[in-house]
C-alpha atoms as one frame of an Amber mdcrd trajectory, in Angstrom:
protein
  41.389   3.819 162.263  38.071   2.080 162.891  34.995   3.294 164.747  31.665
   1.784 165.658  28.358   3.371 164.744  27.968   4.965 168.142  27.913   8.374
 166.474  29.601  11.300 168.115  26.872  13.788 167.208  23.498  14.107 165.597
  24.699  15.082 162.157  27.941  13.160 161.785  29.113   9.574 161.646  32.554
   7.977 161.903  33.182   8.592 158.210  34.481  11.998 159.217  37.190  10.281
 161.294  37.719   6.852 159.768  37.706   4.777 156.619  35.367   2.072 157.932
  32.298   1.600 160.101  31.135  -1.199 162.351  27.550  -1.824 163.423  26.970
  -3.166 166.914  23.178  -3.217 167.042  20.585  -5.581 165.603  19.085  -5.820
 162.119  15.376  -5.105 161.680  13.687  -6.589 158.620  10.502  -4.761 157.637
   8.577  -7.890 156.685   5.247  -8.262 154.989   4.253 -10.718 157.743   3.282
  -8.818 160.930   4.086 -11.813 163.139   7.696 -11.847 161.934   7.996  -8.204
 162.920   6.642  -8.925 166.387   9.128 -11.764 166.809  12.005  -9.420 166.002
  10.782  -6.791 168.460  10.552  -9.539 171.088  14.250 -10.283 170.603  14.484
 -12.907 167.833  16.971 -12.312 165.018  15.830 -13.510 161.594  17.897 -14.517
 158.586  17.192 -12.623 155.362  15.532 -15.577 153.641  13.383 -16.231 156.690
  12.321 -12.572 156.759  11.136 -12.518 153.145   8.981 -11.272 151.614  10.088
  -7.816 152.662   7.711  -4.895 152.465   8.067  -2.912 149.253   7.249   0.789
 148.953   7.656   1.596 152.643   6.622   5.245 152.440   7.387   8.185 154.667
   3.718   8.205 155.715   4.365   4.774 157.222   7.746   5.598 158.751   6.304
   8.729 160.381   2.559   9.300 159.924   1.707  13.012 159.535   0.857  13.521
 163.228   4.312  12.282 164.246   5.804  15.238 162.393   4.287  17.608 164.953
   7.477  16.739 166.852  10.731  18.211 165.586  13.254  17.007 168.147  14.692
  13.748 169.522  11.190  12.658 170.588  10.776  11.521 166.979  12.928   8.519
 167.882   9.964   6.914 169.653   7.906   6.655 166.476   9.666   5.196 163.395
   7.525   2.617 161.539   4.532   3.207 163.807   2.429   3.533 160.643   3.905
   0.472 158.896   0.988  -1.565 157.587   1.377  -5.326 157.167  -1.664  -7.416
 156.250  -4.003  -4.735 157.625  -2.084  -4.666 160.898   0.282  -2.118 162.440
   2.705  -4.395 164.323   5.243  -1.795 165.510   4.368   0.499 168.371   5.828
   3.507 170.121   9.421   2.840 171.158   9.700  -0.549 169.373  12.888   0.303
 167.491  14.656   1.817 170.486  13.766  -1.061 172.770  14.917  -3.575 170.178
  18.371  -1.933 169.907  18.184  -1.997 166.104  20.893  -0.227 164.102  20.115
  -1.545 160.612  16.726  -1.413 158.882  16.011  -3.508 155.771  13.126  -3.346
 153.282  12.373  -3.992 149.605  11.791  -1.770 146.595  11.176   2.001 146.535
  11.950   2.799 150.155  10.845   6.256 151.303   8.230   6.930 148.617   5.776
   9.736 149.209   6.342  12.867 151.239   9.785  14.466 151.283   9.592  15.004
 155.058  12.981  14.574 156.685  11.226  13.736 159.937  11.186  10.145 158.663
  14.934   9.452 158.408  15.533  11.738 161.403  13.119   9.610 163.455  15.041
   6.516 162.353  18.316   8.203 163.315  16.986   9.244 166.726  15.806   5.667
 167.332  19.313   4.335 166.746  19.183   3.303 163.080  22.539   3.940 161.393
  22.137   2.051 158.112  19.141   1.635 155.817  19.224  -1.205 153.282  16.686
  -1.429 150.467  16.443  -2.765 146.925  15.809   0.796 145.693  15.197   4.222
 147.210  13.093   7.273 146.597  15.680   9.903 145.648  14.547  12.536 148.170
  14.435  10.079 151.056  17.927   8.794 150.246  19.230  12.334 149.920  17.731
  13.204 153.304  19.490  10.199 154.818  22.802  11.286 153.331  22.328  14.828
 154.605  21.757  13.563 158.142  24.672  11.128 158.110  22.435   8.048 157.911
  24.115   5.480 155.649  22.198   3.789 152.820  22.928   0.848 150.531  21.256
  -1.551 148.109  23.853  -4.283 148.833  22.122  -7.040 150.821  25.441  -8.881
 150.991  26.281  -6.511 153.844  23.792  -8.268 156.136  25.910 -11.301 156.959
  29.095  -9.232 157.125  27.450  -6.972 159.692  26.279 -10.015 161.648  29.872
 -11.298 161.708  31.007  -7.982 163.186  33.063  -6.940 160.169  34.270  -3.370
 159.750  32.756  -2.175 156.475  34.859   0.222 154.375  33.083   3.544 154.033
  33.798   3.393 150.310  31.151   0.659 150.012  28.511   3.274 150.865  29.800
   5.810 148.342  30.269   3.654 145.236  28.380   5.109 142.279  27.678   8.432
 143.967  28.507  11.724 142.301  31.534  13.518 143.815  29.464  15.933 145.907
  27.248  13.272 147.425  30.282  11.079 148.065  31.966  13.938 149.921  28.811
  14.593 151.973  28.707  10.959 153.066  32.424  10.993 153.856  32.094  14.200
 155.873  29.218  12.735 157.890  26.404  14.943 156.596  25.536  18.085 154.690
  26.275  20.653 157.404  29.809  19.362 157.956  30.371  19.295 154.204  28.900
  22.757 153.689  31.058  24.251 156.418  34.167  22.880 154.724  32.944  24.021
 151.304  32.182  27.595 152.349  35.582  27.828 154.080  37.321  26.697 150.907
  38.516  23.398 152.383  36.565  21.402 149.778  36.523  22.316 146.110  33.435
  21.222 144.210  34.327  20.143 140.660  32.381  21.915 137.920  31.275  20.006
 134.776  33.370  20.801 131.700  31.640  18.829 128.961  31.551  21.462 126.260
  28.445  22.079 124.206  25.921  19.233 123.916  22.182  18.935 123.236  20.239
  19.260 126.497  16.775  18.797 127.897  14.967  21.800 129.381  15.810  20.658
 132.912  19.477  20.292 132.009  19.511  23.776 130.485  18.064  25.309 133.651
  20.593  23.457 135.785  23.521  24.416 133.529  22.572  28.106 133.559  22.344
  28.112 137.356  25.322  25.925 138.268  27.429  27.622 140.938  30.965  27.935
 139.604  32.364  30.031 142.459  30.295  30.444 145.654  32.492  33.309 146.861
  31.736  35.513 143.847  28.389  33.873 143.038  29.610  33.108 139.522  26.995
  31.027 137.712  26.698  28.959 134.563  28.446  26.181 132.662  28.152  25.269
 129.014  26.384  21.998 129.683  25.574  19.305 132.228  24.703  15.648 131.807
  22.893  13.076 133.991  24.989  12.042 136.974  26.871  15.332 137.331  27.040
  16.533 140.919  26.573  20.303 141.108  25.395  23.095 143.344  22.621  25.173
 141.821  21.582  28.726 142.625  17.951  28.940 143.732  15.466  31.681 142.908
  12.956  30.685 145.597  13.287  28.625 148.780  10.220  27.821 150.863   9.123
  25.730 153.817   5.883  25.032 155.637   5.179  24.804 159.347   6.033  21.108
 159.606   9.603  21.914 158.560  10.503  25.527 159.374  10.911  24.836 163.137
  13.159  21.810 162.590  15.244  23.754 160.063  15.539  26.622 162.554  16.605
  24.181 165.258  19.246  22.611 163.012  20.620  26.046 162.092  20.711  27.196
 165.692  22.672  24.107 166.685  25.081  24.488 163.767  25.619  28.272 163.721
  24.188  29.784 166.903  24.443  33.577 166.967  26.423  33.554 163.700  23.269
  32.559 161.800  22.525  34.866 158.867  20.217  33.950 156.024  21.209  34.669
 152.438  18.764  36.826 150.465  15.863  36.407 152.933  13.608  38.240 150.463
  13.866  35.091 148.337  12.744  32.828 151.189   9.049  32.131 151.868   7.242
  30.338 154.660   3.718  28.941 154.669   1.290  28.030 157.427  -0.882  25.705
 155.329  -0.709  22.170 156.726  -2.187  22.323 160.220  -4.408  25.403 160.344
  -7.590  23.274 160.564  -6.152  20.599 162.846  -8.103  21.743 165.905 -11.371
  20.921 164.095 -10.590  17.231 163.670  -8.128  16.123 166.356  -9.754  13.405
 168.446  -9.818  13.268 172.219  -7.157  10.577 172.437  -4.652  12.709 170.538
  -5.605  15.777 172.576  -5.049  13.835 175.770  -1.557  12.994 174.526  -0.869
  16.722 174.239  -0.519  16.668 170.465  -2.553  19.840 169.948  -0.080  21.745
 172.090   2.835  20.120 170.232   1.319  21.194 166.907   0.830  24.743 168.188
   4.562  24.874 168.959   5.195  24.468 165.236   3.124  27.547 164.455   4.746
  29.757 167.079   8.248  28.578 166.255   7.713  29.335 162.573   6.357  32.799
 163.341   9.328  33.586 165.580  11.869  32.419 162.997  10.286  34.472 160.207
  10.044  37.598 162.368  13.647  37.263 163.499  15.069  36.891 159.996  12.705
  38.982 157.868  11.151  36.056 156.001   7.756  36.516 154.324   5.217  34.279
 156.082   1.952  33.424 154.358   0.234  32.739 157.631  -3.088  32.017 159.203
  -6.104  34.208 158.403  -8.583  35.556 160.988 -11.015  32.714 160.226  -8.287
  30.123 160.820  -7.736  29.303 157.166  -4.427  29.619 155.359  -3.658  32.397
 152.922  -3.042  29.588 150.511  -1.452  26.184 150.048   2.223  26.728 149.306
   2.188  25.083 145.873  -0.876  26.963 144.681   0.536  30.301 145.831   3.970
  29.560 144.379   2.399  29.060 140.950  -0.026  31.976 141.257   2.425  34.566
 142.599   6.090  33.611 142.492   7.529  30.918 140.205   8.682  31.972 136.733
   9.856  30.091 133.635  13.498  29.070 133.788  13.860  29.485 137.549  14.973
  27.009 140.201  12.469  26.575 143.049  12.983  24.342 146.073  10.494  23.608
 148.828  10.113  21.261 151.766   7.306  19.253 150.268   7.305  16.467 147.710
   4.663  18.283 145.637   6.935  21.261 144.980   7.062  20.090 141.293   3.600
  21.712 141.022   5.301  24.907 139.768   7.007  22.981 136.977   3.816  23.689
 135.024   5.280  27.159 134.385   8.507  25.826 132.912  10.687  26.168 136.002
  12.667  23.447 137.748  10.846  22.968 141.054  11.634  20.089 143.385  11.247
  18.977 146.977  14.061  18.900 149.507  14.403  17.846 153.128  14.940  19.842
 156.290  18.738  19.774 156.325  18.795  20.719 152.641  16.487  23.722 153.082
  18.269  24.847 156.252  21.561  24.771 154.395  20.028  26.599 151.421  18.690
  29.321 153.733  22.319  30.147 154.503  24.065  29.451 151.184  21.333  30.284
 148.645  22.108  27.165 146.643  21.262  23.476 146.686  23.117  20.367 145.604
  21.751  18.354 142.706  22.841  15.163 141.048  21.651  15.917 137.523  18.774
  13.494 136.932  17.892  11.699 133.715  14.728  12.827 131.947  11.689  10.711
 131.131   9.751  12.147 128.199   5.987  11.670 128.297   4.610  12.530 124.882
   0.908  13.375 125.026  -0.538  12.644 121.599  -3.891  13.915 120.383  -6.469
  15.671 122.532  -8.131  14.590 125.766 -11.791  13.793 125.292 -14.447  16.154
 126.735 -14.939  15.407 130.417 -11.481  13.870 130.816  -9.114  15.966 132.911
  -5.429  16.096 133.778  -6.189  14.121 136.951  -7.596  11.287 134.839  -4.509
  11.455 132.651  -2.068  11.259 135.558  -3.987   8.411 137.228  -3.726   6.563
 133.923   0.030   7.174 133.835   0.439   6.001 137.422  -1.336   2.740 136.564
   1.100   1.862 133.762   3.429  -1.058 134.562   6.468   1.027 133.582   5.638
   3.696 136.194   4.458   1.207 138.828   7.724  -0.636 138.375   9.753   2.478
 139.208  10.532   3.615 135.667  10.281   7.277 136.672  12.220   7.005 139.945
  14.564   9.955 140.288  13.778  11.234 136.785  12.612  14.587 135.540   9.219
  13.877 133.971   8.919  16.210 130.986   5.511  16.420 129.330   5.479  17.141
 125.606   3.010  16.706 122.767   0.080  18.230 120.986  -2.395  17.567 123.816
  -0.727  20.317 125.865  -2.166  22.894 123.475  -5.550  22.277 125.130  -4.330
  21.700 128.698  -4.134  24.965 130.621  -1.552  25.809 133.280  -3.732  24.836
 136.269  -4.252  21.420 134.696  -0.577  21.121 133.802   0.163  21.725 137.484
  -1.763  18.552 138.307   0.529  16.645 135.925   3.753  18.098 137.329   2.548
  17.961 140.946   1.876  14.244 140.739   5.275  13.464 139.273   5.915  12.990
 143.002   3.579   9.985 143.019   5.633   8.526 140.173   8.759   8.825 142.303
  10.070  11.473 139.926  12.625  14.140 140.758  10.201  16.686 139.326   7.742
  17.322 136.527   8.088  20.061 133.930   6.324  21.515 130.887   8.152  23.867
 128.515   6.606  27.363 128.698   4.415  28.473 125.793   1.455  30.734 125.054
  -0.561  29.032 127.809   2.156  30.032 130.288   2.212  33.622 129.045  -1.584
  33.803 129.373  -1.475  32.388 132.920   1.153  34.890 134.085  -0.834  37.789
 132.667  -4.152  36.627 134.142  -2.763  35.878 137.606  -0.064  38.555 138.005
  -0.328  40.990 135.102   3.217  39.939 134.262   4.022  40.298 130.570   6.874
  37.799 130.379   7.916  36.467 126.959   9.072  32.888 126.516  12.806  32.967
 125.815  14.237  31.046 122.879  16.232  28.598 125.012  13.274  27.421 127.113
  12.687  24.016 125.520  14.438  20.699 125.137  16.725  20.418 122.149  15.350
  18.125 119.413  18.317  15.779 119.763  18.500  15.913 123.572  19.081  12.627
 125.384  16.025  11.134 127.111  16.265   8.062 129.310  12.936   6.786 127.983
   9.887   8.025 126.092   6.308   7.114 126.953   3.789   7.596 124.150   0.268
   8.323 125.407  -2.825   8.433 123.170  -4.832  10.968 125.133  -7.999  10.489
 123.088  -8.281   6.930 124.429  -8.160   7.823 128.122 -11.380   7.487 130.110
 -12.356   9.107 133.412 -10.313   7.308 136.057 -10.220   6.484 139.739  -7.494
   4.961 141.896  -8.499   2.177 144.251  -7.778   2.682 147.966  -4.206   2.201
 149.142  -2.041   3.728 146.441  -2.333   6.339 143.658  -0.999   3.702 141.267
  -4.144   1.564 141.647  -5.817   3.276 138.690  -8.849   1.884 136.937 -11.265
   3.327 134.364 -14.543   4.259 136.042 -16.548   2.386 133.434 -14.843  -0.839
 134.573 -16.140  -0.454 138.142 -19.432  -1.859 139.404 -22.233   0.634 140.063
 -22.546  -0.301 143.717 -19.528   1.438 145.307 -21.324   3.601 147.815 -19.529
   6.684 149.126 -19.853   8.552 152.411 -17.597  11.532 151.761 -16.732  13.543
 148.659 -13.785  15.907 148.966 -12.631  18.430 146.351  -9.579  20.324 147.562
  -5.798  20.255 148.173  -3.003  21.599 145.966  -4.027  19.124 143.266  -7.772
  19.655 143.529  -8.313  23.208 144.779  -7.104  25.395 141.903  -9.311  27.663
 139.766  -9.703  25.046 137.042 -10.585  22.375 139.611 -13.296  24.554 141.149
 -14.682  25.321 137.700 -14.974  21.588 136.992 -16.810  21.112 140.283 -19.105
  24.066 139.607 -20.051  22.836 136.129 -21.108  19.443 137.485 -22.973  21.028
 140.396 -24.792  23.485 138.105 -25.764  20.649 135.743 -27.108  18.581 138.633
 -29.044  21.428 140.248 -30.640  22.392 136.927 -32.039  18.856 136.751 -33.366
  18.862 140.275 -30.758  16.517 141.687 -29.671  16.692 145.334 -26.801  15.300
 147.341 -28.063  12.261 149.322 -28.289  12.713 153.080 -25.665  10.055 153.734
 -22.998  11.948 151.734 -20.827  14.696 153.203 -19.635  16.989 150.405 -16.548
  19.171 151.076 -15.017  21.807 148.810 -11.773  23.451 149.932 -10.133  26.349
 148.135  -6.437  26.115 147.302  -5.850  29.788 148.090  -7.635  33.006 148.916
  -6.990  34.014 145.297  -9.013  30.965 144.206 -11.832  31.793 146.650 -12.015
  35.394 145.384 -12.102  34.131 141.796 -14.963  31.762 142.636 -16.876  34.686
 144.147 -16.311  36.839 141.057 -17.471  34.030 138.791 -20.665  33.451 140.783
 -19.852  29.825 141.615 -20.305  30.076 145.377 -24.096  30.286 145.435 -24.481
  27.085 143.408 -21.996  25.226 145.604 -23.843  26.342 148.738 -27.196  25.429
 147.191 -25.856  21.920 146.629 -25.199  21.639 150.362 -21.429  21.490 150.018
 -19.397  22.537 153.019 -17.042  25.257 151.794 -13.680  25.432 153.525 -11.015
  28.120 153.500  -7.573  27.300 152.115  -5.388  24.650 153.708  -4.007  21.169
 153.149  -6.597  19.785 155.534  -8.020  16.370 154.791  -5.177  15.488 152.414
  -2.893  15.047 155.443  -5.488  14.000 158.036  -5.526  17.519 159.444  -8.878
  19.042 158.539 -12.558  18.477 157.721 -13.139  15.881 155.036 -11.342  12.995
 156.735 -13.095   9.741 157.485 -13.718   8.906 161.128 -14.019   5.102 161.018
 -12.770   2.255 158.860 -16.143   1.541 157.262 -16.392   4.885 155.492 -15.584
   5.376 151.810 -14.264   8.674 150.434 -13.836   9.870 146.870 -11.194  12.578
 146.886  -9.420  14.938 144.509  -6.187  14.833 146.553  -3.000  13.275 145.219
  -2.395  10.409 147.691  -4.557   7.697 149.198  -2.002   5.792 151.259  -3.590
   3.924 154.199  -4.579   6.256 157.011  -3.517   9.442 155.252  -7.027  10.922
 155.113  -8.540   8.969 157.979  -9.109   5.292 158.746 -11.579   4.711 155.906
 -11.014   3.806 152.264 -10.042   6.628 149.893 -10.575   6.552 146.143  -8.748
   9.174 144.102 -10.519  10.891 141.229 -10.814  14.173 139.358 -12.696  17.132
 140.876 -15.516  16.563 138.363 -15.830  12.913 139.368 -15.857  13.900 143.036
 -18.768  16.272 142.402 -20.685  13.758 140.257 -20.184  11.043 142.872 -21.447
  13.369 145.605 -24.787  13.716 143.839 -24.987  10.036 142.883 -24.036   8.805
 146.353 -21.683   6.334 144.682 -18.578   6.383 142.521 -19.607   7.490 139.070
């Protein structure tokens, strides 16, 4: 039986009824040439060779810029690719994909890099896209597509077959997938699969490899593999890369961009039968948009976007109240209690646990030796009900950090160096666990390790992880008064299998910056000219607002003030705390008075400028920002140019009025 891709419902495709699919709409090539895109929107169909070169690294920030994610319903279908940048132009406008009747979208390497927001593939789905073709995919983006019932492939030979009107066997979209993912695609999405699984209609095979040497990530996955969901039986002797498993989670969290969409999905799927599993192990955070009202321009307000964003807040509050979920919400002054990743590390995550969250920087908590990774909306909604999450066991990239970082060189400099390496820029870490090892870790504390694991997301990694040690024990005691020993199994076996090993001589790394446009554009500061004038200096975000980050900023500020230096009048200097815990620590340490004396604008916790939703963003294209955030994709922190750097470099540059 054949069926076209006129899907019956939002979360299913004809794979649940047939063995083949047929695409009736047009093919949209995401070209590097903006004029070619305009021609397609106007009705012209291009051949693949004519469309080249295709855009590589089409990120979720380009598919759905952050403000688009204020919507969490079918309205998203008006906006896919509205942020797609081609030769400094944005050729696709509101409604372009719908009007063009496109069903297939084609791009180059590393499609879906960046944020794990499921709003991106859902916007494509709502606009009529039913198949995404790319040379390679970000693993979270592709998983989100599969969960929604949006087909994906790297086979460009499908293009002409689709044009000829062929029925494509569904098996061509499942080749090479692990058994669970294959079944999800065949069922038409995660909810349909999960319903069949929980009712016993689908049996998930459990790995039976016997004993083998394993990496730390593999050990955590093996110990938490769900053997029998009915009895919650956990644990297998071993797993290996490629195994498809369901894993029990210790913590599940979402922020206000995602909680409402997850609630909507669950309501549609389960209605009054909705019951969350272990709600005491579910957390929600209001951290992304709490400062939005301070920076939203009049045009956006006139479009009603402030009211749309407020719906997210109220919907999240209602969901948490209804189901007994702990909400780290908005404080009386409008700030957040804390950014989710900072609070997860400070208060919740523990060595050996599995943590999932609806944000690509969830690997932050991997600094404590847990397996923490980002998931999409459908995945978290499903996990709210089942308590587990599906994983295709990823390979592990070992990054061996040899010798000690030089004084004044931080973890941010180290990770910007890693991101600049051809191996990483070429996708060598895509879908991998990035495990940091080596003697340098002895001198890198847990806050700094969190910068390394957090920015595994910028490498395209599945997650980042550091085996727990005395630094971890010290962190847990200082932050929580938890006296937790490191268990004997919490390390990679000496003969474990690693996909690749990167050797890094840490003593040779210099202070770094990343040129505007991409975190991978790293360059040593000493190689830059002295004339790069800055207008804004921003120290904050999950990557730049931890205790250690604020201490680095304070030390530079104190040094400058003691020498009579001042921040030039043309520079706006922003410091934003990662959590209320961090702010209280800064008060106890006496840092606040020096920061205020320097003229810095101190901001309560929140994601803020990192996602174009708070003070610290640029307001016009001519401005230059130096920022301690983790991403500098075009438009993410305003229309100006954003250089990434360490918190110390941000503070030094603020006083110098230029990158230094």
